[in-house]
C-alpha positions as CSV (number, residue, x, y, z in Angstrom):
1,X,-24.8,9.5,3.0
2,X,-24.1,6.0,1.4
3,X,-21.1,3.7,2.1
4,X,-19.8,0.9,0.3
5,X,-17.0,-1.8,0.8
6,X,-14.8,-3.9,-1.3
7,X,-11.6,-6.1,-0.8
8,X,-9.0,-6.2,-3.6
9,X,-6.3,-9.1,-3.4
10,X,-2.9,-7.7,-4.7
11,X,-0.5,-10.9,-5.7
12,X,2.9,-9.8,-4.9
13,X,6.3,-11.4,-6.6
14,X,9.0,-10.0,-4.4
15,X,9.9,-7.1,-1.9
16,X,8.7,-4.2,-4.1
17,X,6.5,-1.3,-4.7
18,X,2.9,-2.6,-6.3
19,X,1.2,0.2,-8.1
20,X,-2.7,0.0,-7.1
21,X,-3.9,3.3,-8.3
22,X,-5.5,1.8,-11.4
23,X,-7.7,-0.8,-9.6
24,X,-8.6,1.4,-6.9
25,X,-9.7,4.2,-8.9
26,X,-12.0,1.7,-11.2
27,X,-13.6,0.7,-8.3
28,X,-14.1,4.0,-6.8
29,X,-15.7,5.2,-10.7
30,X,-17.9,2.4,-10.6
31,X,-19.4,3.5,-7.1
32,X,-21.0,6.3,-8.7
33,X,-20.2,8.8,-5.9
34,X,-19.4,12.4,-6.4
35,X,-17.9,13.7,-2.7
36,X,-16.7,11.5,0.0
37,X,-13.7,9.9,1.3
38,X,-12.1,6.5,0.5
39,X,-9.9,4.7,3.3
40,X,-7.6,1.9,2.5
41,X,-6.3,-0.9,5.0
42,X,-4.1,-3.5,4.5
43,X,-4.8,-6.5,6.6
44,X,-1.1,-7.6,6.9
45,X,1.8,-6.9,9.3
46,X,4.7,-7.2,6.8
47,X,3.3,-5.2,4.0
48,X,2.0,-1.5,3.9
49,X,0.5,1.0,2.0
50,X,1.9,4.4,0.4
51,X,0.9,7.3,-1.5
52,X,4.2,8.1,-3.8
53,X,5.1,9.6,-7.1
54,X,4.1,7.7,-9.9
55,X,5.8,9.3,-12.8
56,X,9.4,8.7,-12.3
57,X,10.1,4.9,-11.7
58,X,13.5,6.0,-10.2
59,X,11.5,7.4,-7.2
60,X,10.4,3.9,-6.3
61,X,13.7,2.3,-6.8
62,X,15.2,4.7,-4.7
63,X,12.5,4.2,-2.0
64,X,13.3,0.6,-2.0
65,X,16.9,0.9,-1.6
66,X,16.4,3.5,1.0
67,X,14.5,0.8,3.0
68,X,16.9,-1.9,2.3
69,X,19.7,0.2,4.1
70,X,17.5,1.4,6.8
71,X,16.4,-2.3,7.9
72,X,18.7,-4.9,6.6
73,X,17.7,-8.6,6.6
74,X,19.6,-10.9,8.8
75,X,20.5,-7.9,11.4
76,X,21.8,-10.1,14.5
77,X,19.7,-7.4,16.6
78,X,16.6,-9.5,15.6
79,X,15.4,-12.2,17.7
80,X,11.9,-13.0,15.4
81,X,13.0,-14.9,12.5
82,X,10.6,-17.3,12.6
83,X,9.7,-17.1,8.6
84,X,13.3,-16.3,7.7
85,X,15.9,-13.4,7.8
86,X,13.4,-10.9,6.3
87,X,10.6,-11.7,8.8
88,X,11.3,-8.9,11.4
89,X,12.7,-6.4,9.0
90,X,9.3,-6.6,7.0
91,X,7.5,-5.9,10.6
92,X,9.6,-2.9,11.1
93,X,9.0,-1.4,7.6
94,X,5.4,-1.7,8.1
95,X,5.7,0.1,11.3
96,X,7.7,2.7,9.8
97,X,5.0,3.2,6.8
98,X,1.2,3.0,6.8
99,X,-1.3,0.3,7.2
100,X,-4.2,2.5,6.0
101,X,-4.7,5.6,4.1
102,X,-7.5,8.0,3.5
103,X,-8.3,10.0,0.2
104,X,-10.8,12.6,-0.5
105,X,-13.0,12.1,-3.2
106,X,-14.0,15.1,-5.0
107,X,-16.3,15.6,-8.2
108,X,-16.1,11.8,-8.5
109,X,-12.3,11.5,-8.5
110,X,-9.8,10.5,-5.9
111,X,-8.0,13.8,-4.7
112,X,-4.6,12.8,-5.6
113,X,-2.0,15.3,-6.6
114,X,-0.6,15.3,-10.3
115,X,2.2,12.4,-9.6
116,X,0.6,10.6,-6.9
117,X,-0.1,7.0,-7.3
118,X,-1.5,4.3,-4.5
119,X,1.1,1.7,-3.9
120,X,1.1,-1.9,-1.9
121,X,4.9,-2.0,-0.3
122,X,5.6,-5.5,0.0
123,X,8.1,-6.0,2.3
124,X,9.2,-9.6,2.0
125,X,11.1,-11.4,-0.8
126,X,8.2,-14.4,-1.2
127,X,5.4,-14.4,-3.4
128,X,2.4,-12.9,-1.6
129,X,-1.6,-12.6,-1.5
130,X,-2.2,-9.2,0.3
131,X,-6.0,-8.3,0.9
132,X,-6.7,-4.6,0.8
133,X,-10.0,-3.3,2.2
134,X,-11.7,-0.4,0.4
135,X,-14.4,1.9,2.0
136,X,-15.9,4.5,0.8
137,X,-18.0,7.1,2.4
138,X,-20.3,9.8,0.5
139,X,-22.7,10.5,-1.9
């Protein structure tokens, strides 16, 4: 059994779902593993990770609109506004989604479904540099 680790940095420009499937897949392929488990972990409290459809871009737009309605910026309910009206909503969005993902590796390929992709979900409006840790355990 072997293991390798890596960090990628995703530069975001706005609140949006960013497809990181290609970069993650390239790193996994370069590792030369045939079977195993990939774990992704984002080191932030105002961004998250998500597996979702990567074929029809309307799915991502609808997901973003849904979260905009579910957790609105500037809601007077929130006391924590140290970094602006999108600060606390970003933390809530992260709590409602995921900060880590586990994806099996089978026959040298991530076992994603036909239409699945890996996304970083930026919950803030300002540009950010988000760190995602990758850890692959297998052979």
